[in-house]
MARVEXSE-857371 format. One record per residue (C-alpha): residue number from 1; x, y, z; residue in one letter. Coordinates in steps of 0.02 Angstrom, whole numbers, padded with zeros to 5 digits, always signed. Layout:
LUMVEX   k      X      Y      Z r
LUMVEX NUM      X      Y      Z A
...
//
This chain:
LUMVEX   k      X      Y      Z r
LUMVEX   1 +06682 +06147 +04073 M
LUMVEX   2 +06601 +05998 +04155 H
LUMVEX   3 +06702 +05839 +04171 F
LUMVEX   4 +06612 +05674 +04186 D
LUMVEX   5 +06730 +05551 +04270 F
LUMVEX   6 +06623 +05404 +04212 D
LUMVEX   7 +06631 +05450 +04027 M
LUMVEX   8 +06742 +05297 +04006 D
LUMVEX   9 +06591 +05189 +04050 K
LUMVEX  10 +06430 +05145 +03961 P
LUMVEX  11 +06300 +05268 +04023 R
LUMVEX  12 +06152 +05207 +04123 E
LUMVEX  13 +05983 +05209 +04043 E
LUMVEX  14 +05838 +05238 +04163 C
LUMVEX  15 +05752 +05164 +04314 G
LUMVEX  16 +05565 +05148 +04341 I
LUMVEX  17 +05461 +05109 +04495 F
LUMVEX  18 +05275 +05096 +04524 G
LUMVEX  19 +05157 +05050 +04666 I
LUMVEX  20 +04971 +05021 +04690 L
LUMVEX  21 +04913 +05012 +04870 S
LUMVEX  22 +04773 +05074 +04983 R
LUMVEX  23 +04871 +05047 +05144 Q
LUMVEX  24 +05040 +05122 +05105 D
LUMVEX  25 +05102 +05298 +05067 D
LUMVEX  26 +05127 +05273 +04881 V
LUMVEX  27 +05225 +05434 +04852 A
LUMVEX  28 +05347 +05396 +04994 L
LUMVEX  29 +05373 +05217 +04935 N
LUMVEX  30 +05404 +05278 +04759 T
LUMVEX  31 +05533 +05400 +04828 Y
LUMVEX  32 +05624 +05258 +04918 W
LUMVEX  33 +05610 +05148 +04764 G
LUMVEX  34 +05690 +05282 +04655 L
LUMVEX  35 +05828 +05303 +04784 Y
LUMVEX  36 +05867 +05118 +04764 A
LUMVEX  37 +05872 +05141 +04575 L
LUMVEX  38 +05974 +05302 +04577 Q
LUMVEX  39 +06123 +05212 +04497 H
LUMVEX  40 +06021 +05192 +04338 R
LUMVEX  41 +06007 +05378 +04306 G
LUMVEX  42 +06065 +05537 +04391 Q
LUMVEX  43 +06006 +05669 +04270 E
LUMVEX  44 +05826 +05693 +04324 S
LUMVEX  45 +05689 +05616 +04429 A
LUMVEX  46 +05501 +05624 +04440 G
LUMVEX  47 +05349 +05554 +04531 I
LUMVEX  48 +05168 +05549 +04473 A
LUMVEX  49 +05020 +05496 +04580 L
LUMVEX  50 +04831 +05481 +04573 T
LUMVEX  51 +04687 +05461 +04694 D
LUMVEX  52 +04569 +05389 +04564 G
LUMVEX  53 +04510 +05559 +04503 C
LUMVEX  54 +04654 +05682 +04506 R
LUMVEX  55 +04827 +05651 +04435 M
LUMVEX  56 +04981 +05754 +04471 E
LUMVEX  57 +05165 +05743 +04428 V
LUMVEX  58 +05320 +05826 +04500 E
LUMVEX  59 +05485 +05818 +04407 R
LUMVEX  60 +05652 +05903 +04409 G
LUMVEX  61 +05834 +05898 +04357 M
LUMVEX  62 +05959 +05815 +04473 G
LUMVEX  63 +05967 +05671 +04596 L
LUMVEX  64 +05813 +05605 +04685 V
LUMVEX  65 +05853 +05694 +04848 N
LUMVEX  66 +05887 +05857 +04754 E
LUMVEX  67 +05725 +05855 +04655 V
LUMVEX  68 +05619 +05822 +04810 F
LUMVEX  69 +05723 +05922 +04934 R
LUMVEX  70 +05572 +06030 +04979 K
LUMVEX  71 +05456 +05881 +04998 G
LUMVEX  72 +05363 +05747 +04903 L
LUMVEX  73 +05207 +05776 +04799 P
LUMVEX  74 +05055 +05756 +04911 T
LUMVEX  75 +04879 +05699 +04873 M
LUMVEX  76 +04754 +05639 +05002 D
LUMVEX  77 +04692 +05465 +04959 G
LUMVEX  78 +04825 +05431 +04827 A
LUMVEX  79 +04827 +05245 +04786 T
LUMVEX  80 +04943 +05233 +04635 I
LUMVEX  81 +05112 +05311 +04600 S
LUMVEX  82 +05249 +05290 +04470 I
LUMVEX  83 +05424 +05362 +04468 G
LUMVEX  84 +05571 +05381 +04352 H
LUMVEX  85 +05757 +05418 +04360 V
LUMVEX  86 +05837 +05464 +04195 R
LUMVEX  87 +05995 +05469 +04096 Y
LUMVEX  88 +05959 +05537 +03923 S
LUMVEX  89 +05998 +05407 +03790 T
LUMVEX  90 +05871 +05490 +03675 T
LUMVEX  91 +05826 +05674 +03687 G
LUMVEX  92 +05920 +05815 +03769 S
LUMVEX  93 +05952 +05840 +03953 S
LUMVEX  94 +05810 +05963 +03980 L
LUMVEX  95 +05673 +05985 +04108 L
LUMVEX  96 +05542 +05961 +03971 A
LUMVEX  97 +05612 +05787 +03939 N
LUMVEX  98 +05599 +05727 +04118 T
LUMVEX  99 +05478 +05587 +04161 Q
LUMVEX 100 +05349 +05525 +04204 P
LUMVEX 101 +05254 +05604 +04060 L
LUMVEX 102 +05073 +05648 +04096 M
LUMVEX 103 +04941 +05681 +03963 V
LUMVEX 104 +04755 +05710 +03949 N
LUMVEX 105 +04665 +05630 +03804 Y
LUMVEX 106 +04489 +05579 +03756 S
LUMVEX 107 +04499 +05421 +03861 G
LUMVEX 108 +04557 +05508 +04020 G
LUMVEX 109 +04730 +05535 +04090 R
LUMVEX 110 +04887 +05430 +04090 I
LUMVEX 111 +05062 +05448 +04156 S
LUMVEX 112 +05205 +05349 +04079 L
LUMVEX 113 +05383 +05306 +04131 A
LUMVEX 114 +05498 +05223 +04004 H
LUMVEX 115 +05664 +05131 +04016 N
LUMVEX 116 +05743 +05090 +03849 G
LUMVEX 117 +05761 +05161 +03675 N
LUMVEX 118 +05649 +05148 +03522 L
LUMVEX 119 +05748 +05117 +03365 T
LUMVEX 120 +05611 +05179 +03247 N
LUMVEX 121 +05559 +05330 +03350 A
LUMVEX 122 +05605 +05458 +03217 R
LUMVEX 123 +05508 +05367 +03084 E
LUMVEX 124 +05351 +05349 +03192 V
LUMVEX 125 +05364 +05527 +03255 R
LUMVEX 126 +05371 +05593 +03077 A
LUMVEX 127 +05216 +05492 +03034 M
LUMVEX 128 +05122 +05559 +03186 L
LUMVEX 129 +05172 +05739 +03149 E
LUMVEX 130 +05106 +05721 +02972 E
LUMVEX 131 +04940 +05669 +03049 K
LUMVEX 132 +04935 +05822 +03161 G
LUMVEX 133 +05015 +05765 +03323 S
LUMVEX 134 +05107 +05900 +03419 V
LUMVEX 135 +05258 +05849 +03523 F
LUMVEX 136 +05313 +05942 +03679 Q
LUMVEX 137 +05478 +05848 +03707 T
LUMVEX 138 +05620 +05773 +03605 S
LUMVEX 139 +05614 +05601 +03688 I
LUMVEX 140 +05556 +05441 +03606 D
LUMVEX 141 +05441 +05402 +03753 S
LUMVEX 142 +05319 +05535 +03692 E
LUMVEX 143 +05295 +05435 +03533 V
LUMVEX 144 +05215 +05297 +03637 I
LUMVEX 145 +05103 +05421 +03728 V
LUMVEX 146 +05042 +05493 +03562 N
LUMVEX 147 +05008 +05321 +03491 L
LUMVEX 148 +04904 +05275 +03644 I
LUMVEX 149 +04807 +05439 +03635 A
LUMVEX 150 +04767 +05414 +03451 R
LUMVEX 151 +04715 +05231 +03466 S
LUMVEX 152 +04533 +05192 +03428 T
LUMVEX 153 +04533 +05036 +03537 Q
LUMVEX 154 +04411 +05036 +03683 K
LUMVEX 155 +04512 +04978 +03833 S
LUMVEX 156 +04676 +05053 +03891 I
LUMVEX 157 +04756 +04880 +03878 E
LUMVEX 158 +04705 +04866 +03695 D
LUMVEX 159 +04762 +05044 +03661 K
LUMVEX 160 +04933 +05003 +03733 I
LUMVEX 161 +04945 +04840 +03637 G
LUMVEX 162 +04899 +04922 +03472 E
LUMVEX 163 +05023 +05062 +03503 S
LUMVEX 164 +05168 +04948 +03544 L
LUMVEX 165 +05139 +04848 +03386 S
LUMVEX 166 +05202 +05002 +03292 Q
LUMVEX 167 +05366 +05028 +03385 V
LUMVEX 168 +05532 +04937 +03382 E
LUMVEX 169 +05676 +04925 +03503 G
LUMVEX 170 +05689 +04917 +03691 A
LUMVEX 171 +05557 +04970 +03815 Y
LUMVEX 172 +05500 +04932 +03989 C
LUMVEX 173 +05351 +05041 +04031 L
LUMVEX 174 +05251 +05086 +04184 L
LUMVEX 175 +05086 +05166 +04138 I
LUMVEX 176 +04968 +05238 +04268 M
LUMVEX 177 +04784 +05274 +04238 T
LUMVEX 178 +04664 +05338 +04370 E
LUMVEX 179 +04636 +05160 +04433 N
LUMVEX 180 +04768 +05046 +04357 K
LUMVEX 181 +04955 +05017 +04364 L
LUMVEX 182 +05015 +04934 +04204 I
LUMVEX 183 +05188 +04862 +04171 G
LUMVEX 184 +05253 +04814 +03999 V
LUMVEX 185 +05412 +04729 +03939 R
LUMVEX 186 +05461 +04726 +03756 D
LUMVEX 187 +05454 +04561 +03659 P
LUMVEX 188 +05644 +04542 +03663 N
LUMVEX 189 +05659 +04578 +03849 G
LUMVEX 190 +05805 +04699 +03828 F
LUMVEX 191 +05773 +04789 +03992 R
LUMVEX 192 +05724 +04711 +04160 P
LUMVEX 193 +05559 +04732 +04253 L
LUMVEX 194 +05499 +04636 +04405 C
LUMVEX 195 +05344 +04622 +04513 I
LUMVEX 196 +05330 +04626 +04703 G
LUMVEX 197 +05190 +04608 +04832 K
LUMVEX 198 +05172 +04736 +04971 L
LUMVEX 199 +05031 +04716 +05098 H
LUMVEX 200 +04870 +04738 +04997 D
LUMVEX 201 +04957 +04806 +04843 G
LUMVEX 202 +05079 +04778 +04703 W
LUMVEX 203 +05249 +04850 +04660 V
LUMVEX 204 +05341 +04850 +04493 M
LUMVEX 205 +05521 +04902 +04472 A
LUMVEX 206 +05672 +04894 +04357 S
LUMVEX 207 +05769 +04793 +04486 E
LUMVEX 208 +05729 +04682 +04634 S
LUMVEX 209 +05838 +04788 +04749 C
LUMVEX 210 +05701 +04921 +04743 A
LUMVEX 211 +05574 +04794 +04805 L
LUMVEX 212 +05688 +04754 +04952 D
LUMVEX 213 +05704 +04938 +04995 T
LUMVEX 214 +05516 +04961 +05018 V
LUMVEX 215 +05491 +04791 +05100 G
LUMVEX 216 +05399 +04710 +04955 A
LUMVEX 217 +05409 +04524 +04924 E
LUMVEX 218 +05480 +04476 +04755 F
LUMVEX 219 +05351 +04382 +04652 V
LUMVEX 220 +05427 +04362 +04480 R
LUMVEX 221 +05502 +04450 +04329 D
LUMVEX 222 +05389 +04517 +04193 V
LUMVEX 223 +05411 +04408 +04039 E
LUMVEX 224 +05459 +04476 +03867 P
LUMVEX 225 +05303 +04525 +03772 G
LUMVEX 226 +05198 +04527 +03931 E
LUMVEX 227 +05082 +04660 +04000 M
LUMVEX 228 +05036 +04652 +04185 V
LUMVEX 229 +04888 +04752 +04250 I
LUMVEX 230 +04863 +04788 +04436 A
LUMVEX 231 +04703 +04864 +04504 D
LUMVEX 232 +04594 +04850 +04659 K
LUMVEX 233 +04543 +04675 +04608 D
LUMVEX 234 +04721 +04606 +04595 G
LUMVEX 235 +04849 +04571 +04460 L
LUMVEX 236 +04814 +04499 +04289 V
LUMVEX 237 +04929 +04460 +04144 S
LUMVEX 238 +04904 +04465 +03957 R
LUMVEX 239 +05020 +04443 +03811 R
LUMVEX 240 +05021 +04593 +03695 F
LUMVEX 241 +05150 +04521 +03575 A
LUMVEX 242 +05228 +04355 +03535 S
LUMVEX 243 +05402 +04334 +03606 E
LUMVEX 244 +05540 +04385 +03489 G
LUMVEX 245 +05715 +04316 +03508 P
LUMVEX 246 +05750 +04349 +03692 Q
LUMVEX 247 +05892 +04472 +03712 A
LUMVEX 248 +05917 +04533 +03890 L
LUMVEX 249 +06059 +04658 +03894 C
LUMVEX 250 +06213 +04571 +03963 V
LUMVEX 251 +06277 +04738 +04030 F
LUMVEX 252 +06144 +04729 +04164 E
LUMVEX 253 +06252 +04593 +04240 Y
LUMVEX 254 +06420 +04670 +04195 I
LUMVEX 255 +06391 +04847 +04254 Y
LUMVEX 256 +06218 +04924 +04266 F
LUMVEX 257 +06118 +04829 +04394 A
LUMVEX 258 +06155 +04835 +04579 R
LUMVEX 259 +06248 +04679 +04640 P
LUMVEX 260 +06107 +04640 +04763 D
LUMVEX 261 +05980 +04627 +04623 S
LUMVEX 262 +05922 +04470 +04535 S
LUMVEX 263 +05865 +04481 +04353 I
LUMVEX 264 +05773 +04342 +04263 D
LUMVEX 265 +05827 +04217 +04394 G
LUMVEX 266 +06012 +04262 +04389 Q
LUMVEX 267 +06098 +04346 +04537 S
LUMVEX 268 +06197 +04496 +04477 V
LUMVEX 269 +06327 +04471 +04614 Y
LUMVEX 270 +06353 +04288 +04570 N
LUMVEX 271 +06372 +04333 +04386 A
LUMVEX 272 +06505 +04465 +04420 R
LUMVEX 273 +06597 +04351 +04541 F
LUMVEX 274 +06600 +04215 +04407 A
LUMVEX 275 +06661 +04340 +04277 M
LUMVEX 276 +06807 +04380 +04391 G
LUMVEX 277 +06850 +04198 +04417 R
LUMVEX 278 +06845 +04163 +04231 Q
LUMVEX 279 +06949 +04318 +04197 L
LUMVEX 280 +07083 +04252 +04316 A
LUMVEX 281 +07087 +04086 +04223 R
LUMVEX 282 +07103 +04172 +04055 E
LUMVEX 283 +07230 +04304 +04104 S
LUMVEX 284 +07353 +04199 +04203 G
LUMVEX 285 +07417 +04362 +04275 A
LUMVEX 286 +07546 +04351 +04415 K
LUMVEX 287 +07547 +04494 +04540 A
LUMVEX 288 +07562 +04539 +04723 D
LUMVEX 289 +07388 +04610 +04746 V
LUMVEX 290 +07218 +04622 +04658 V
LUMVEX 291 +07127 +04788 +04664 I
LUMVEX 292 +06967 +04852 +04584 S
LUMVEX 293 +06908 +05012 +04503 V
LUMVEX 294 +06768 +05046 +04628 P
LUMVEX 295 +06628 +05014 +04638 D
LUMVEX 296 +06574 +04923 +04482 S
LUMVEX 297 +06734 +04821 +04465 G
LUMVEX 298 +06741 +04762 +04645 T
LUMVEX 299 +06638 +04602 +04638 T
LUMVEX 300 +06734 +04539 +04486 A
LUMVEX 301 +06898 +04583 +04573 A
LUMVEX 302 +06848 +04480 +04724 V
LUMVEX 303 +06809 +04335 +04607 G
LUMVEX 304 +06978 +04358 +04522 F
LUMVEX 305 +07065 +04352 +04692 S
LUMVEX 306 +06968 +04198 +04745 H
LUMVEX 307 +07016 +04103 +04588 E
LUMVEX 308 +07198 +04161 +04573 S
LUMVEX 309 +07243 +04157 +04757 G
LUMVEX 310 +07313 +04334 +04743 I
LUMVEX 311 +07252 +04436 +04892 P
LUMVEX 312 +07123 +04573 +04863 F
LUMVEX 313 +07148 +04746 +04938 A
LUMVEX 314 +07078 +04921 +04918 E
LUMVEX 315 +07208 +04997 +04805 G
LUMVEX 316 +07095 +05136 +04744 L
LUMVEX 317 +06991 +05239 +04866 I
LUMVEX 318 +06833 +05321 +04800 K
LUMVEX 319 +06775 +05492 +04859 N
LUMVEX 320 +06588 +05461 +04880 R
LUMVEX 321 +06549 +05645 +04904 Y
LUMVEX 322 +06592 +05694 +04726 I
LUMVEX 323 +06447 +05689 +04605 G
LUMVEX 324 +06456 +05603 +04439 R
LUMVEX 325 +06479 +05770 +04350 T
LUMVEX 326 +06569 +05917 +04427 F
LUMVEX 327 +06648 +06082 +04375 I
LUMVEX 328 +06815 +06070 +04286 Q
LUMVEX 329 +06878 +06247 +04260 P
LUMVEX 330 +07033 +06210 +04158 E
LUMVEX 331 +07064 +06077 +04027 Q
LUMVEX 332 +07242 +06049 +04089 K
LUMVEX 333 +07178 +05998 +04261 K
LUMVEX 334 +07077 +05848 +04207 R
LUMVEX 335 +07198 +05732 +04297 D
LUMVEX 336 +07158 +05826 +04457 T
LUMVEX 337 +06975 +05790 +04426 S
LUMVEX 338 +07011 +05604 +04418 V
LUMVEX 339 +07103 +05617 +04584 R
LUMVEX 340 +06952 +05703 +04661 L
LUMVEX 341 +06851 +05548 +04622 K
LUMVEX 342 +06984 +05413 +04651 L
LUMVEX 343 +07149 +05409 +04741 N
LUMVEX 344 +07281 +05274 +04743 A
LUMVEX 345 +07313 +05194 +04912 N
LUMVEX 346 +07503 +05197 +04926 R
LUMVEX 347 +07502 +05079 +05075 A
LUMVEX 348 +07428 +04945 +04961 V
LUMVEX 349 +07513 +04973 +04793 V
LUMVEX 350 +07686 +05046 +04827 A
LUMVEX 351 +07823 +04925 +04778 G
LUMVEX 352 +07698 +04796 +04715 K
LUMVEX 353 +07641 +04721 +04553 S
LUMVEX 354 +07454 +04755 +04538 V
LUMVEX 355 +07310 +04672 +04447 V
LUMVEX 356 +07177 +04806 +04420 M
LUMVEX 357 +07004 +04738 +04379 V
LUMVEX 358 +06874 +04847 +04294 D
LUMVEX 359 +06710 +04801 +04212 D
LUMVEX 360 +06735 +04887 +04043 S
LUMVEX 361 +06832 +05013 +03940 I
LUMVEX 362 +06740 +05130 +03823 V
LUMVEX 363 +06858 +05268 +03768 R
LUMVEX 364 +07009 +05220 +03871 G
LUMVEX 365 +07048 +05396 +03931 T
LUMVEX 366 +07006 +05371 +04115 T
LUMVEX 367 +07088 +05200 +04119 S
LUMVEX 368 +07251 +05278 +04065 G
LUMVEX 369 +07241 +05409 +04202 K
LUMVEX 370 +07210 +05278 +04335 I
LUMVEX 371 +07356 +05170 +04275 V
LUMVEX 372 +07470 +05322 +04282 R
LUMVEX 373 +07405 +05366 +04455 M
LUMVEX 374 +07447 +05192 +04520 L
LUMVEX 375 +07622 +05198 +04451 K
LUMVEX 376 +07650 +05370 +04525 E
LUMVEX 377 +07597 +05294 +04692 A
LUMVEX 378 +07737 +05166 +04675 G
LUMVEX 379 +07658 +05017 +04588 A
LUMVEX 380 +07796 +04922 +04498 T
LUMVEX 381 +07676 +04854 +04367 A
LUMVEX 382 +07491 +04871 +04326 V
LUMVEX 383 +07405 +04725 +04240 H
LUMVEX 384 +07233 +04782 +04185 M
LUMVEX 385 +07100 +04647 +04176 C
LUMVEX 386 +06926 +04687 +04108 V
LUMVEX 387 +06777 +04578 +04155 S
LUMVEX 388 +06694 +04599 +03984 S
LUMVEX 389 +06748 +04581 +03803 P
LUMVEX 390 +06803 +04734 +03703 P
LUMVEX 391 +06658 +04853 +03665 I
LUMVEX 392 +06667 +04871 +03477 M
LUMVEX 393 +06490 +04926 +03429 Y
LUMVEX 394 +06369 +05056 +03497 P
LUMVEX 395 +06208 +05009 +03584 C
LUMVEX 396 +06039 +05065 +03515 Y
LUMVEX 397 +05930 +04988 +03649 Y
LUMVEX 398 +05944 +05111 +03793 G
LUMVEX 399 +06130 +05125 +03836 I
LUMVEX 400 +06238 +05269 +03781 D
LUMVEX 401 +06403 +05185 +03735 T
LUMVEX 402 +06457 +05326 +03617 A
LUMVEX 403 +06480 +05324 +03429 A
LUMVEX 404 +06583 +05183 +03358 R
LUMVEX 405 +06725 +05299 +03310 K
LUMVEX 406 +06741 +05344 +03496 E
LUMVEX 407 +06752 +05163 +03553 L
LUMVEX 408 +06936 +05128 +03578 V
LUMVEX 409 +06917 +04941 +03544 A
LUMVEX 410 +06841 +04973 +03373 S
LUMVEX 411 +06989 +05080 +03322 M
LUMVEX 412 +07136 +04992 +03406 K
LUMVEX 413 +07199 +04816 +03436 T
LUMVEX 414 +07214 +04753 +03615 I
LUMVEX 415 +07402 +04783 +03609 E
LUMVEX 416 +07374 +04960 +03547 E
LUMVEX 417 +07248 +04990 +03687 I
LUMVEX 418 +07375 +04924 +03814 R
LUMVEX 419 +07504 +05048 +03753 R
LUMVEX 420 +07374 +05187 +03748 Y
LUMVEX 421 +07326 +05166 +03931 I
LUMVEX 422 +07504 +05126 +03987 G
LUMVEX 423 +07467 +04957 +04067 A
LUMVEX 424 +07599 +04821 +04077 D
LUMVEX 425 +07471 +04696 +04014 S
LUMVEX 426 +07289 +04701 +03962 L
LUMVEX 427 +07166 +04556 +03965 T
LUMVEX 428 +06984 +04561 +03915 Y
LUMVEX 429 +06863 +04424 +03965 L
LUMVEX 430 +06820 +04318 +03813 S
LUMVEX 431 +06642 +04317 +03747 L
LUMVEX 432 +06631 +04131 +03782 E
LUMVEX 433 +06694 +04159 +03958 G
LUMVEX 434 +06563 +04294 +03984 L
LUMVEX 435 +06425 +04177 +03927 K
LUMVEX 436 +06484 +04043 +04047 N
LUMVEX 437 +06478 +04168 +04191 A
LUMVEX 438 +06290 +04193 +04173 V
LUMVEX 439 +06232 +04013 +04183 P
LUMVEX 440 +06049 +04045 +04226 H
LUMVEX 441 +06020 +04142 +04064 I
LUMVEX 442 +06043 +04037 +03906 P
LUMVEX 443 +06169 +04122 +03792 C
LUMVEX 444 +06038 +04128 +03654 G
LUMVEX 445 +05932 +04240 +03765 Q
LUMVEX 446 +06059 +04378 +03793 M
LUMVEX 447 +06106 +04529 +03688 C
LUMVEX 448 +06293 +04540 +03652 Y
LUMVEX 449 +06278 +04667 +03510 A
LUMVEX 450 +06404 +04790 +03584 C
LUMVEX 451 +06534 +04652 +03574 F
LUMVEX 452 +06492 +04563 +03411 N
LUMVEX 453 +06378 +04681 +03312 G
LUMVEX 454 +06237 +04554 +03307 D
LUMVEX 455 +06086 +04667 +03337 Y
LUMVEX 456 +05932 +04563 +03378 P
LUMVEX 457 +05802 +04699 +03341 A
LUMVEX 458 +05876 +04808 +03207 G
LUMVEX 459 +05961 +04976 +03219 V
LUMVEX 460 +05923 +05155 +03166 P
LUMVEX 461 +06040 +05195 +03021 C
LUMVEX 462 +06081 +05364 +02949 E
LUMVEX 463 +06053 +05381 +02764 D
LUMVEX 464 +06198 +05493 +02717 L
LUMVEX 465 +06118 +05539 +02550 N
LUMVEX 466 +05967 +05628 +02623 N
LUMVEX 467 +06016 +05644 +02807 N
LUMVEX 468 +05861 +05551 +02864 K
LUMVEX 469 +05845 +05400 +02977 Y
LUMVEX 470 +05778 +05239 +02907 V
LUMVEX 471 +05746 +05077 +02997 F
LUMVEX 472 +05827 +04912 +02946 E
LUMVEX 473 +05747 +04758 +03019 A
LUMVEX 474 +05902 +04653 +02996 A
LUMVEX 475 +06072 +04716 +03051 C
LUMVEX 476 +06158 +04591 +02937 E
LUMVEX 477 +06117 +04703 +02791 K
LUMVEX 478 +06238 +04831 +02857 R
LUMVEX 479 +06369 +04715 +02929 G
LUMVEX 480 +06368 +04772 +03108 G
LUMVEX 481 +06305 +04940 +03165 G
LUMVEX 482 +06410 +05093 +03150 E
LUMVEX 483 +06326 +05252 +03204 S
//
């Protein structure tokens, strides 16, 4: 049995990185960029590169350093490279499903890396299969590749634009041709994508922290509905779709993005710090010490401490040498697995009332184990404070939050959750408080669907009568979004 300690969290989606340069080692920079984005996906990694004529890709299962342990892909004169780290929100965890995808078609060759989730992928795939398309993977990204290959438009930019007019949902794409690096962000802007300048070339990445890692200067974020094309002549922009209602995923600020990143003009660190401060105001919790569930809850915990005046300390110590998923030989020893990843610091918590700050609760199982661990270490009380509202609905736009029946907040009241995890009190940040903590993004431009069921771009719904998936453009028709 494999036990995933982080199963009580929303799962990361993917990270993408691309570079065009004649001065720099594009494969090496892509490797470093993927390292910076490793938090966005630990299942597989891949790098594709081209010298203007040839195109090669190397992919594998595991972390970036594991996949390229024997060395990076090499190609003399390579000027463009794209890379991908993956967590499978759509499609199985298989080598065949790793990215970047590379295909040959009548117009040449392309490689594609995708972050997000298409909500009408099954419908479009079925249509393509009826027309003779053959699919080699089970991932929705291959739908986009097939649409591009079948397009009758002349230029690659027009082929991409025509293809994307047929898909729905969330996507940030990096597409590499023999001489172009193309970045695309969906009309709603669910997932982040930014642009950087490096010497004579251009860099595109899911987060600005990856630009910092390779020494690129941040230029700007790609806008929703925008396509940016980099080649030897520079960078140009074109709009392939009119902007829909902007809906950047709020969980980028709560949990996914690295704290040192900035997305759409909003510092992730500042947002999490503000969430912690607001949580302190709303909870009114009295305690001796504030601790975090590391690492994702730490910034909010520091903000909570700052606002409440309760000192912050490291009450939970994280073992950074344990992977996200590791062997669990016996079901009865799952608690031991938690202790392999985290251990209570008795010197901090013994004899004290503790505020424990975490960013979210999905199923509640791990939260209960951590509360019990703290009490066994001598904590007199554990007040759990969560820097997001209750997750009541699944995400269909690139985050694996589990089916609705597995979301503890959709099945239990807050008091029932408190009793379930064994905390002395439980406070969630209010939705209004969350909105106030991200001041640089207007609340009308964020997606809060996992909290309120208001899906801005529709959801894939299962038709129980014929066991097929159909697409509903308006989630109001179904009253929320149960998988």
